[in-house]
C-alpha positions as a Markdown table, in Angstrom:
| # | Residue | x | y | z |
|---|---|---|---|---|
| 1 | Met | -21.7 | -49.4 | 107.8 |
| 2 | Leu | -24.8 | -47.2 | 108.0 |
| 3 | Thr | -23.4 | -45.6 | 111.2 |
| 4 | Ala | -20.2 | -44.8 | 109.4 |
| 5 | Leu | -22.3 | -43.3 | 106.6 |
| 6 | Phe | -24.3 | -41.2 | 109.1 |
| 7 | Met | -21.1 | -39.8 | 110.6 |
| 8 | Ala | -19.7 | -38.9 | 107.2 |
| 9 | Val | -22.9 | -37.1 | 106.1 |
| 10 | Leu | -23.3 | -35.4 | 109.5 |
| 11 | Asp | -19.8 | -33.9 | 109.1 |
| 12 | Val | -20.8 | -32.1 | 105.9 |
| 13 | Phe | -23.3 | -30.0 | 107.9 |
| 14 | Ile | -22.4 | -30.2 | 111.6 |
| 15 | Val | -19.7 | -27.4 | 111.3 |
| 16 | Asn | -22.2 | -24.9 | 109.9 |
| 17 | Val | -23.7 | -24.0 | 113.2 |
| 18 | Ala | -20.3 | -24.1 | 115.0 |
| 19 | Ala | -18.6 | -21.8 | 112.5 |
| 20 | Pro | -19.1 | -18.5 | 114.4 |
| 21 | Thr | -17.7 | -20.1 | 117.6 |
| 22 | Ile | -14.7 | -21.5 | 115.7 |
| 23 | Gly | -14.0 | -18.1 | 114.2 |
| 24 | Ser | -14.0 | -16.3 | 117.5 |
| 25 | Glu | -11.9 | -18.9 | 119.4 |
| 26 | Leu | -9.3 | -19.4 | 116.6 |
| 27 | Gln | -9.3 | -15.8 | 115.3 |
| 28 | Ala | -10.2 | -17.2 | 111.9 |
| 29 | Ser | -10.9 | -15.0 | 109.0 |
| 30 | Gly | -14.0 | -15.4 | 106.8 |
| 31 | Ala | -12.0 | -17.2 | 104.2 |
| 32 | Asp | -10.6 | -19.5 | 106.8 |
| 33 | Leu | -14.0 | -20.4 | 108.1 |
| 34 | Gln | -15.3 | -21.0 | 104.6 |
| 35 | Leu | -12.4 | -23.4 | 104.0 |
| 36 | Val | -13.1 | -25.2 | 107.3 |
| 37 | Val | -16.7 | -25.7 | 106.2 |
| 38 | Ala | -16.0 | -26.4 | 102.5 |
| 39 | Gly | -12.7 | -28.2 | 102.6 |
| 40 | Tyr | -14.4 | -31.4 | 103.7 |
| 41 | Ala | -16.9 | -31.2 | 100.9 |
| 42 | Ile | -14.2 | -30.5 | 98.3 |
| 43 | Ser | -12.0 | -33.5 | 99.1 |
| 44 | Tyr | -15.0 | -35.7 | 99.7 |
| 45 | Ser | -16.5 | -34.9 | 96.3 |
| 46 | Val | -13.3 | -35.2 | 94.3 |
| 47 | Leu | -12.3 | -38.6 | 95.7 |
| 48 | Leu | -15.6 | -40.5 | 95.8 |
| 49 | Ile | -15.2 | -42.2 | 92.4 |
| 50 | Thr | -11.6 | -43.0 | 93.3 |
| 51 | Gly | -12.7 | -44.5 | 96.6 |
| 52 | Ala | -15.3 | -46.7 | 94.8 |
| 53 | Arg | -12.7 | -48.0 | 92.4 |
| 54 | Leu | -10.2 | -48.7 | 95.2 |
| 55 | Gly | -12.8 | -50.8 | 96.9 |
| 56 | Asp | -13.4 | -52.8 | 93.8 |
| 57 | Arg | -9.7 | -53.4 | 93.4 |
| 58 | Leu | -8.6 | -54.1 | 97.0 |
| 59 | Gly | -11.8 | -55.3 | 98.7 |
| 60 | His | -14.7 | -53.2 | 99.9 |
| 61 | Gly | -14.6 | -54.2 | 103.6 |
| 62 | Arg | -10.9 | -53.6 | 103.9 |
| 63 | Val | -11.0 | -50.3 | 102.1 |
| 64 | His | -14.0 | -49.2 | 104.2 |
| 65 | Leu | -12.0 | -49.8 | 107.4 |
| 66 | Val | -9.0 | -47.9 | 106.0 |
| 67 | Gly | -11.2 | -44.9 | 105.2 |
| 68 | Leu | -12.9 | -45.1 | 108.6 |
| 69 | Ala | -9.5 | -45.1 | 110.3 |
| 70 | Val | -8.4 | -42.0 | 108.4 |
| 71 | Phe | -11.7 | -40.3 | 109.1 |
| 72 | Thr | -11.6 | -41.1 | 112.8 |
| 73 | Ala | -7.9 | -40.0 | 113.2 |
| 74 | Ala | -8.6 | -36.8 | 111.2 |
| 75 | Ser | -11.7 | -36.1 | 113.4 |
| 76 | Leu | -9.5 | -36.3 | 116.5 |
| 77 | Ala | -6.9 | -34.0 | 114.9 |
| 78 | Cys | -9.7 | -31.5 | 114.0 |
| 79 | Gly | -10.9 | -31.5 | 117.6 |
| 80 | Leu | -7.4 | -30.8 | 118.9 |
| 81 | Ala | -6.4 | -28.2 | 116.3 |
| 82 | Gln | -4.9 | -25.1 | 117.8 |
| 83 | Gly | -5.2 | -22.9 | 114.7 |
| 84 | Ala | -7.3 | -22.3 | 111.6 |
| 85 | Thr | -4.7 | -23.6 | 109.2 |
| 86 | Glu | -4.4 | -26.9 | 111.1 |
| 87 | Leu | -8.1 | -27.3 | 111.1 |
| 88 | Ile | -8.4 | -26.7 | 107.4 |
| 89 | Val | -5.8 | -29.3 | 106.6 |
| 90 | Phe | -7.3 | -31.9 | 108.9 |
| 91 | Arg | -10.8 | -31.2 | 107.4 |
| 92 | Leu | -9.3 | -32.0 | 104.0 |
| 93 | Val | -7.9 | -35.3 | 105.3 |
| 94 | Gln | -11.3 | -36.0 | 107.0 |
| 95 | Gly | -13.1 | -35.6 | 103.7 |
| 96 | Ala | -10.6 | -37.9 | 102.0 |
| 97 | Gly | -11.2 | -40.6 | 104.6 |
| 98 | Ala | -15.0 | -40.2 | 104.1 |
| 99 | Ala | -14.6 | -40.5 | 100.3 |
| 100 | Val | -12.7 | -43.8 | 100.7 |
| 101 | Met | -15.1 | -45.4 | 103.2 |
| 102 | Ile | -18.6 | -44.3 | 102.0 |
| 103 | Pro | -18.7 | -45.8 | 98.4 |
| 104 | Gln | -18.0 | -49.2 | 100.0 |
| 105 | Val | -21.3 | -49.1 | 101.9 |
| 106 | Leu | -23.4 | -49.1 | 98.6 |
| 107 | Ser | -21.0 | -51.6 | 97.0 |
| 108 | Leu | -21.4 | -54.1 | 99.9 |
| 109 | Ile | -25.2 | -53.6 | 99.9 |
| 110 | Gln | -25.2 | -54.4 | 96.1 |
| 111 | Arg | -23.0 | -57.5 | 96.5 |
| 112 | Thr | -24.5 | -58.8 | 99.7 |
| 113 | Phe | -28.3 | -58.5 | 99.3 |
| 114 | Thr | -30.7 | -59.5 | 96.6 |
| 115 | Gly | -34.4 | -58.9 | 95.9 |
| 116 | Glu | -36.5 | -57.4 | 98.6 |
| 117 | Ala | -33.6 | -57.5 | 101.1 |
| 118 | Arg | -31.6 | -55.2 | 98.8 |
| 119 | Val | -34.6 | -52.8 | 98.5 |
| 120 | Arg | -34.9 | -52.6 | 102.3 |
| 121 | Ala | -31.1 | -52.1 | 102.7 |
| 122 | Leu | -31.1 | -49.3 | 100.0 |
| 123 | Gly | -34.1 | -47.7 | 101.7 |
| 124 | Ala | -32.2 | -47.6 | 105.0 |
| 125 | Tyr | -29.2 | -46.2 | 103.2 |
| 126 | Ser | -31.2 | -43.4 | 101.6 |
| 127 | Ala | -32.9 | -42.6 | 104.9 |
| 128 | Val | -29.5 | -42.2 | 106.7 |
| 129 | Leu | -28.0 | -40.3 | 103.7 |
| 130 | Ala | -30.6 | -37.5 | 103.8 |
| 131 | Val | -31.5 | -37.5 | 107.5 |
| 132 | Gly | -27.8 | -36.9 | 108.2 |
| 133 | Ala | -28.0 | -33.5 | 106.6 |
| 134 | Ala | -30.6 | -32.1 | 108.9 |
| 135 | Ala | -29.3 | -34.1 | 111.9 |
| 136 | Gly | -25.9 | -32.4 | 111.4 |
| 137 | Gln | -27.5 | -29.0 | 111.9 |
| 138 | Val | -29.3 | -30.2 | 115.0 |
| 139 | Ala | -26.2 | -32.0 | 116.5 |
| 140 | Gly | -24.0 | -29.0 | 115.8 |
| 141 | Gly | -26.4 | -26.7 | 117.7 |
| 142 | Val | -26.7 | -29.0 | 120.7 |
| 143 | Leu | -23.0 | -29.7 | 121.0 |
| 144 | Val | -21.9 | -26.0 | 120.7 |
| 145 | Ser | -24.5 | -24.8 | 123.1 |
| 146 | Ala | -23.7 | -27.5 | 125.6 |
| 147 | Asp | -20.0 | -26.4 | 125.7 |
| 148 | Leu | -19.0 | -29.7 | 127.3 |
| 149 | Phe | -16.2 | -29.1 | 129.9 |
| 150 | Gly | -15.6 | -25.7 | 128.3 |
| 151 | Thr | -14.5 | -27.2 | 125.0 |
| 152 | Gly | -16.8 | -25.0 | 122.9 |
| 153 | Trp | -16.8 | -26.2 | 119.3 |
| 154 | Arg | -14.4 | -29.1 | 119.6 |
| 155 | Pro | -17.1 | -31.8 | 120.4 |
| 156 | Val | -18.5 | -31.5 | 116.9 |
| 157 | Phe | -15.4 | -33.3 | 115.8 |
| 158 | Leu | -14.5 | -35.3 | 118.8 |
| 159 | Val | -17.9 | -37.0 | 118.9 |
| 160 | Asn | -16.7 | -39.1 | 115.9 |
| 161 | Val | -13.7 | -40.6 | 117.7 |
| 162 | Pro | -15.4 | -43.1 | 120.1 |
| 163 | Val | -17.9 | -44.1 | 117.5 |
| 164 | Gly | -15.2 | -44.5 | 114.9 |
| 165 | Val | -13.1 | -46.7 | 117.2 |
| 166 | Leu | -16.1 | -48.9 | 118.1 |
| 167 | Leu | -16.9 | -49.3 | 114.4 |
| 168 | Leu | -13.3 | -50.3 | 113.6 |
| 169 | Val | -13.4 | -53.0 | 116.2 |
| 170 | Leu | -16.8 | -54.3 | 115.1 |
| 171 | Gly | -16.0 | -53.9 | 111.4 |
| 172 | Arg | -13.0 | -56.3 | 111.6 |
| 173 | Lys | -15.3 | -59.0 | 113.0 |
| 174 | Val | -18.3 | -58.6 | 110.7 |
| 175 | Leu | -17.2 | -57.1 | 107.4 |
| 176 | Pro | -15.8 | -59.2 | 104.5 |
| 177 | Leu | -12.1 | -58.4 | 104.4 |
| 178 | Gly | -11.2 | -60.5 | 101.3 |
| 179 | Gly | -9.5 | -59.2 | 98.2 |
| 180 | Gly | -11.1 | -57.2 | 95.4 |
| 181 | Ala | -11.9 | -58.1 | 91.8 |
| 182 | Gly | -8.6 | -59.9 | 91.2 |
| 183 | Arg | -5.2 | -59.1 | 89.7 |
| 184 | Glu | -6.6 | -58.7 | 86.2 |
| 185 | Arg | -9.0 | -56.0 | 87.3 |
| 186 | Ala | -6.2 | -54.4 | 89.4 |
| 187 | Arg | -3.9 | -54.0 | 86.3 |
| 188 | Ala | -6.8 | -52.4 | 84.4 |
| 189 | Leu | -7.2 | -49.5 | 86.9 |
| 190 | Asp | -8.0 | -46.4 | 84.8 |
| 191 | Ile | -5.5 | -43.9 | 86.0 |
| 192 | Pro | -6.0 | -41.3 | 83.2 |
| 193 | Gly | -9.7 | -41.5 | 83.8 |
| 194 | Leu | -9.2 | -40.9 | 87.6 |
| 195 | Val | -7.0 | -37.9 | 86.9 |
| 196 | Leu | -9.4 | -36.4 | 84.4 |
| 197 | Leu | -12.5 | -36.8 | 86.6 |
| 198 | Ala | -10.7 | -35.6 | 89.8 |
| 199 | Ala | -9.6 | -32.5 | 88.0 |
| 200 | Ala | -13.1 | -31.9 | 86.6 |
| 201 | Val | -14.8 | -32.3 | 89.9 |
| 202 | Ser | -12.2 | -30.1 | 91.6 |
| 203 | Leu | -12.7 | -27.3 | 89.1 |
| 204 | Leu | -16.5 | -27.6 | 89.6 |
| 205 | Thr | -16.6 | -27.8 | 93.4 |
| 206 | Val | -14.0 | -25.2 | 94.4 |
| 207 | Pro | -15.9 | -22.2 | 92.8 |
| 208 | Leu | -19.2 | -23.6 | 94.0 |
| 209 | Val | -18.1 | -23.5 | 97.6 |
| 210 | Leu | -15.9 | -20.4 | 97.5 |
| 211 | Gly | -17.4 | -18.2 | 94.8 |
| 212 | Gln | -20.1 | -16.5 | 96.9 |
| 213 | Glu | -17.6 | -15.4 | 99.6 |
| 214 | Glu | -15.3 | -14.0 | 96.9 |
| 215 | Asp | -18.2 | -12.3 | 95.0 |
| 216 | Trp | -17.8 | -14.6 | 92.0 |
| 217 | Pro | -14.5 | -13.4 | 90.6 |
| 218 | Leu | -13.3 | -14.1 | 87.1 |
| 219 | Trp | -11.3 | -17.2 | 88.2 |
| 220 | Ser | -14.5 | -18.9 | 89.5 |
| 221 | Trp | -16.2 | -18.6 | 86.1 |
| 222 | Leu | -13.1 | -19.8 | 84.3 |
| 223 | Ser | -12.9 | -22.7 | 86.6 |
| 224 | Leu | -16.5 | -23.7 | 85.9 |
| 225 | Ala | -15.9 | -23.5 | 82.2 |
| 226 | Ala | -12.8 | -25.6 | 82.5 |
| 227 | Ala | -14.7 | -28.2 | 84.5 |
| 228 | Val | -17.3 | -28.5 | 81.7 |
| 229 | Leu | -14.4 | -29.0 | 79.2 |
| 230 | Leu | -12.8 | -31.6 | 81.3 |
| 231 | Phe | -16.0 | -33.5 | 81.8 |
| 232 | Val | -16.4 | -33.6 | 78.0 |
| 233 | Leu | -12.9 | -34.9 | 77.6 |
| 234 | Phe | -13.5 | -37.5 | 80.3 |
| 235 | Cys | -16.6 | -38.8 | 78.6 |
| 236 | Gly | -14.9 | -39.0 | 75.3 |
| 237 | Tyr | -11.8 | -40.8 | 76.8 |
| 238 | Glu | -14.0 | -43.3 | 78.7 |
| 239 | Ser | -16.0 | -44.1 | 75.5 |
| 240 | Arg | -12.9 | -44.7 | 73.5 |
| 241 | Leu | -11.4 | -46.8 | 76.2 |
| 242 | Ala | -14.5 | -49.0 | 76.4 |
| 243 | Arg | -14.7 | -49.4 | 72.6 |
| 244 | Ser | -11.0 | -50.5 | 72.6 |
| 245 | Gly | -11.7 | -53.3 | 75.2 |
| 246 | Gly | -10.3 | -51.5 | 78.2 |
| 247 | Ala | -11.7 | -51.1 | 81.7 |
| 248 | Pro | -13.1 | -47.5 | 82.0 |
| 249 | Leu | -13.5 | -45.8 | 85.3 |
| 250 | Ile | -17.3 | -45.9 | 85.0 |
| 251 | Ala | -18.6 | -48.7 | 82.8 |
| 252 | Pro | -20.8 | -47.2 | 79.9 |
| 253 | Arg | -23.5 | -49.9 | 80.6 |
| 254 | Val | -24.0 | -48.3 | 84.1 |
| 255 | Val | -24.6 | -44.9 | 82.6 |
| 256 | Arg | -26.9 | -46.4 | 80.0 |
| 257 | His | -28.7 | -48.5 | 82.5 |
| 258 | Pro | -32.5 | -48.0 | 82.2 |
| 259 | Gly | -33.5 | -45.1 | 84.4 |
| 260 | Met | -30.0 | -44.1 | 85.5 |
| 261 | Gly | -30.0 | -40.8 | 83.5 |
| 262 | Pro | -33.4 | -39.6 | 84.8 |
| 263 | Ala | -32.4 | -40.8 | 88.3 |
| 264 | Val | -29.2 | -38.7 | 88.2 |
| 265 | Phe | -31.3 | -35.6 | 87.2 |
| 266 | Arg | -33.9 | -36.1 | 89.9 |
| 267 | Leu | -31.2 | -36.8 | 92.6 |
| 268 | Leu | -29.4 | -33.6 | 91.6 |
| 269 | Ala | -32.7 | -31.7 | 91.9 |
| 270 | Val | -33.7 | -33.2 | 95.3 |
| 271 | Met | -30.3 | -32.9 | 96.9 |
| 272 | Ser | -30.0 | -29.3 | 95.6 |
| 273 | Val | -33.4 | -28.4 | 97.2 |
| 274 | Asn | -32.5 | -30.3 | 100.4 |
| 275 | Ala | -29.1 | -28.5 | 100.9 |
| 276 | Gly | -30.4 | -25.2 | 99.6 |
| 277 | Phe | -33.3 | -25.2 | 102.0 |
| 278 | Leu | -31.2 | -26.1 | 105.0 |
| 279 | Phe | -28.5 | -23.5 | 104.2 |
| 280 | Ala | -30.9 | -20.6 | 103.5 |
| 281 | Leu | -33.0 | -21.4 | 106.6 |
| 282 | Thr | -29.8 | -21.4 | 108.7 |
| 283 | Leu | -28.9 | -18.0 | 107.4 |
| 284 | His | -32.3 | -16.6 | 108.1 |
| 285 | Val | -33.0 | -18.0 | 111.6 |
| 286 | Gln | -29.5 | -17.2 | 112.9 |
| 287 | Gly | -28.7 | -14.0 | 111.1 |
| 288 | Gly | -32.2 | -12.6 | 110.7 |
| 289 | Leu | -34.1 | -13.9 | 113.7 |
| 290 | Gly | -31.1 | -14.1 | 116.0 |
| 291 | Tyr | -31.7 | -17.7 | 117.1 |
| 292 | Ser | -29.0 | -19.3 | 119.2 |
| 293 | Ala | -27.0 | -22.2 | 117.9 |
| 294 | Leu | -29.2 | -24.6 | 119.9 |
| 295 | Arg | -32.5 | -23.2 | 118.8 |
| 296 | Ala | -31.3 | -23.0 | 115.2 |
| 297 | Gly | -30.2 | -26.6 | 115.2 |
| 298 | Leu | -33.5 | -27.8 | 116.8 |
| 299 | Ser | -35.4 | -25.9 | 114.0 |
| 300 | Phe | -34.4 | -28.7 | 111.7 |
| 301 | Ala | -35.6 | -31.6 | 113.9 |
| 302 | Pro | -39.1 | -31.9 | 112.4 |
| 303 | Thr | -37.8 | -32.1 | 108.8 |
| 304 | Ala | -35.2 | -34.7 | 109.8 |
| 305 | Ala | -37.6 | -36.8 | 111.8 |
| 306 | Val | -40.3 | -36.9 | 109.1 |
| 307 | Phe | -37.7 | -37.5 | 106.4 |
| 308 | Gly | -36.4 | -40.5 | 108.3 |
| 309 | Ala | -39.8 | -42.0 | 109.0 |
| 310 | Val | -41.0 | -41.6 | 105.4 |
| 311 | Ser | -37.7 | -43.0 | 104.0 |
| 312 | Leu | -38.2 | -46.2 | 106.1 |
| 313 | Thr | -41.9 | -46.7 | 105.3 |
| 314 | Trp | -42.4 | -45.5 | 101.7 |
| 315 | Arg | -42.4 | -49.1 | 100.3 |
| 316 | Lys | -45.7 | -49.7 | 102.1 |
| 317 | Trp | -47.4 | -46.7 | 100.5 |
| 318 | Pro | -49.9 | -47.0 | 97.7 |
| 319 | Gly | -49.2 | -45.6 | 94.2 |
| 320 | Gln | -45.5 | -46.6 | 94.1 |
| 321 | Arg | -45.0 | -45.4 | 90.5 |
| 322 | Leu | -46.1 | -41.8 | 91.4 |
| 323 | Leu | -44.4 | -41.4 | 94.8 |
| 324 | Ala | -41.4 | -39.5 | 93.4 |
| 325 | Pro | -43.4 | -36.9 | 91.5 |
| 326 | Ala | -45.8 | -36.6 | 94.4 |
| 327 | Gly | -42.8 | -36.1 | 96.7 |
| 328 | Phe | -41.4 | -33.3 | 94.6 |
| 329 | Ala | -44.9 | -31.6 | 94.5 |
| 330 | Leu | -45.2 | -31.9 | 98.3 |
| 331 | Ala | -41.7 | -30.5 | 98.8 |
| 332 | Ala | -42.6 | -27.6 | 96.6 |
| 333 | Ala | -45.7 | -26.8 | 98.7 |
| 334 | Gly | -43.7 | -27.2 | 101.9 |
| 335 | Ala | -40.9 | -24.9 | 100.8 |
| 336 | Ala | -43.4 | -22.2 | 99.7 |
| 337 | Gly | -45.2 | -22.7 | 103.1 |
| 338 | Val | -42.1 | -22.1 | 105.1 |
| 339 | Gly | -41.5 | -18.9 | 103.1 |
| 340 | Leu | -45.0 | -17.7 | 103.7 |
| 341 | Ala | -44.8 | -18.6 | 107.4 |
| 342 | Phe | -41.7 | -16.4 | 107.9 |
| 343 | His | -43.1 | -13.6 | 105.8 |
| 344 | Gly | -43.0 | -10.2 | 107.5 |
| 345 | Gly | -40.2 | -11.2 | 109.9 |
| 346 | Gly | -42.2 | -13.3 | 112.4 |
| 347 | Asp | -41.2 | -16.6 | 113.9 |
| 348 | Gly | -43.7 | -18.6 | 111.7 |
| 349 | Gly | -46.2 | -19.8 | 114.3 |
| 350 | Ala | -47.8 | -23.3 | 114.3 |
| 351 | Ala | -48.1 | -23.4 | 110.5 |
| 352 | Leu | -44.3 | -23.5 | 110.2 |
| 353 | Tyr | -44.1 | -27.0 | 111.7 |
| 354 | Ala | -46.6 | -28.4 | 109.2 |
| 355 | Ala | -44.5 | -26.8 | 106.4 |
| 356 | Tyr | -41.4 | -28.3 | 107.8 |
| 357 | Ala | -43.0 | -31.7 | 107.9 |
| 358 | Ala | -44.2 | -31.3 | 104.3 |
| 359 | Val | -40.6 | -30.5 | 103.2 |
| 360 | Gly | -39.3 | -33.6 | 105.0 |
| 361 | Ala | -41.9 | -36.0 | 103.7 |
| 362 | Gly | -41.7 | -34.6 | 100.1 |
| 363 | Leu | -38.0 | -34.8 | 99.9 |
| 364 | Ala | -38.0 | -38.3 | 101.3 |
| 365 | Leu | -40.6 | -39.5 | 98.7 |
| 366 | Ala | -38.6 | -37.8 | 95.9 |
| 367 | Phe | -35.3 | -39.2 | 97.0 |
| 368 | Ser | -35.8 | -42.7 | 98.3 |
| 369 | Pro | -37.7 | -44.3 | 95.5 |
| 370 | Thr | -35.5 | -42.7 | 92.9 |
| 371 | Phe | -32.3 | -43.7 | 94.6 |
| 372 | Thr | -33.5 | -47.3 | 95.3 |
| 373 | Gly | -34.8 | -47.7 | 91.8 |
| 374 | Ala | -31.6 | -46.6 | 90.2 |
| 375 | Leu | -29.6 | -49.2 | 92.2 |
| 376 | Ala | -32.0 | -52.1 | 92.8 |
| 377 | Thr | -31.4 | -53.7 | 89.4 |
| 378 | Val | -27.7 | -52.8 | 88.8 |
| 379 | Arg | -25.5 | -56.0 | 88.5 |
| 380 | Pro | -23.2 | -56.8 | 91.4 |
| 381 | Glu | -20.1 | -56.5 | 89.2 |
| 382 | Asp | -21.2 | -52.9 | 88.5 |
| 383 | Ala | -21.7 | -52.0 | 92.1 |
| 384 | Ala | -18.5 | -49.9 | 92.5 |
| 385 | Asp | -19.3 | -47.9 | 89.3 |
| 386 | Ala | -22.9 | -47.2 | 90.3 |
| 387 | Ser | -22.0 | -46.5 | 94.0 |
| 388 | Gly | -19.3 | -43.9 | 93.0 |
| 389 | Leu | -21.5 | -42.3 | 90.4 |
| 390 | Leu | -24.6 | -41.8 | 92.6 |
| 391 | Ala | -22.6 | -40.9 | 95.7 |
| 392 | Thr | -20.8 | -38.2 | 93.7 |
| 393 | Val | -24.1 | -37.0 | 92.2 |
| 394 | Thr | -25.7 | -36.6 | 95.6 |
| 395 | Gln | -22.7 | -34.7 | 96.9 |
| 396 | Leu | -22.6 | -32.4 | 93.9 |
| 397 | Gly | -26.3 | -31.8 | 94.2 |
| 398 | Gln | -25.8 | -30.5 | 97.8 |
| 399 | Leu | -22.9 | -28.2 | 96.7 |
| 400 | Ile | -25.0 | -26.8 | 93.8 |
| 401 | Gly | -27.9 | -26.2 | 96.1 |
| 402 | Val | -25.8 | -24.3 | 98.7 |
| 403 | Ala | -24.1 | -22.2 | 96.0 |
| 404 | Ala | -27.3 | -21.4 | 94.0 |
| 405 | Phe | -29.8 | -20.8 | 96.8 |
| 406 | Gly | -27.3 | -19.4 | 99.2 |
| 407 | Thr | -26.2 | -16.8 | 96.6 |
| 408 | Leu | -29.8 | -16.0 | 95.9 |
| 409 | Phe | -30.5 | -15.3 | 99.6 |
| 410 | Leu | -27.4 | -13.3 | 100.2 |
| 411 | Asn | -27.8 | -11.2 | 97.0 |
| 412 | Arg | -31.4 | -10.4 | 97.8 |
| 413 | Leu | -30.5 | -9.6 | 101.4 |
| 414 | Glu | -27.8 | -7.2 | 100.3 |
| 415 | Ser | -30.1 | -5.4 | 97.9 |
| 416 | Leu | -32.6 | -4.8 | 100.7 |
| 417 | Gly | -30.1 | -2.9 | 102.8 |
| 418 | Ala | -29.3 | -3.4 | 106.5 |
| 419 | Pro | -30.0 | -7.0 | 107.6 |
| 420 | Thr | -33.1 | -7.1 | 109.9 |
| 421 | Ala | -35.7 | -9.7 | 110.7 |
| 422 | Tyr | -37.9 | -8.2 | 108.0 |
| 423 | Thr | -35.3 | -8.0 | 105.2 |
| 424 | Ser | -34.0 | -11.4 | 106.0 |
| 425 | Ala | -37.5 | -12.8 | 105.8 |
| 426 | Glu | -38.0 | -11.1 | 102.4 |
| 427 | Ala | -34.7 | -12.6 | 101.2 |
| 428 | Phe | -35.7 | -16.1 | 102.5 |
| 429 | Ser | -39.1 | -15.8 | 100.8 |
| 430 | Val | -37.4 | -15.3 | 97.4 |
| 431 | Ser | -35.2 | -18.4 | 98.1 |
| 432 | Ala | -38.2 | -20.4 | 99.2 |
| 433 | Trp | -40.1 | -19.7 | 96.0 |
| 434 | Ala | -37.0 | -20.6 | 94.0 |
| 435 | Leu | -36.7 | -23.9 | 96.0 |
| 436 | Ala | -40.4 | -24.6 | 95.4 |
| 437 | Gly | -39.9 | -23.9 | 91.6 |
| 438 | Thr | -37.0 | -26.3 | 91.5 |
| 439 | Ala | -39.0 | -29.0 | 93.2 |
| 440 | Ala | -41.9 | -28.4 | 90.8 |
| 441 | Val | -39.6 | -29.0 | 87.9 |
| 442 | Gly | -38.6 | -32.3 | 89.5 |
| 443 | Ala | -42.3 | -33.2 | 89.8 |
| 444 | Val | -43.0 | -32.4 | 86.2 |
| 445 | Ser | -40.0 | -34.2 | 84.9 |
| 446 | Gly | -41.0 | -37.3 | 86.9 |
| 447 | Leu | -44.5 | -37.3 | 85.4 |
| 448 | Val | -43.2 | -36.8 | 81.9 |
| 449 | Leu | -40.6 | -39.6 | 82.2 |
| 450 | Arg | -43.2 | -41.9 | 83.9 |
| 451 | Arg | -45.6 | -41.3 | 81.0 |
| 452 | Arg | -43.0 | -42.1 | 78.4 |
């Protein structure tokens, strides 16, 4: 299950480094490349809640395998695509497969483990979820630079195929394939809620991933405003449905669960910082410093390695109640340190790696205890609701981070004139300070909420 999760998260980011090669080989326009990168994230975000509910209705193990099969087949189709349009369509299908299979991972953890075993499983989940982001950049750089058998960018998709086939074979033997919550729950599937939420998330994600390339036209702002309106309508509809004795898409008791609201805010903050940092750093090292795909990908290895190590060991650290605020503070210091290391257009020197490690450790401490705490005490019957909610929040946080900090970097770079190592470093410094400020807000919010 965690290997499938890793593949799905990896594919959000693995295409970033491969995008220039894809563009040259398929004669893809800038808009085409943006849809290749963003199409996966759009369908993934829109369908996560739906995927969670399908698992609750039809059986989490069975639905996970169906999603995995779709994801694997779409990965093969992406790797064999002969044109940009084909690749965009297959990326949308790949994201849909990921959205169906990934919520089942959390749901099965919630339903299978209890007590300390559940905490360990959630810790492993959170480690894989966030390490996959940086690992995607590393893997993309390695695979594109290797140019296996002259296939160029195609291995970034084809690598999923043998792993997916193996997981399908193993999954049929080890996963529970029984039915879902029963016929009564199946009849109560909240179709209007699904439609409202899918429309709201679509209207939110599309301008976030396409707005920068299009210079934020009027339609992007109208789309964001419509998304807010639909979210309000969705919340009102769900509340009325719950009061009338129906089965809402997300049970109100999950949203009202102690700590769920603050956890959602902190997860949005930490995933925004994580994705924004990776995106802005990619733009700087490849566009400003001229790093190759391999060198750019390997730049993220220290952050990924430290993130993984801390995510797997944080439960043994002292001061458990203060780990998340301390993690945000450390991430703020690390982001500022990376900005200072690159200041002036240099390559950062030895201090850069210490700053990378601080970012990785800080984000892990901010993310893992928050995520685990939000889910550790949720009732098993609410596993699908909580899984879909938090999976969607983490994905939206990444999209917000890329849109906000990517826009800040690109706008600052444009205002400085011709892109050079120096101007790119100046633009990245502005983004780094904004990232540090966002992480500092997370630290303060954690301390205030803890004190209360």
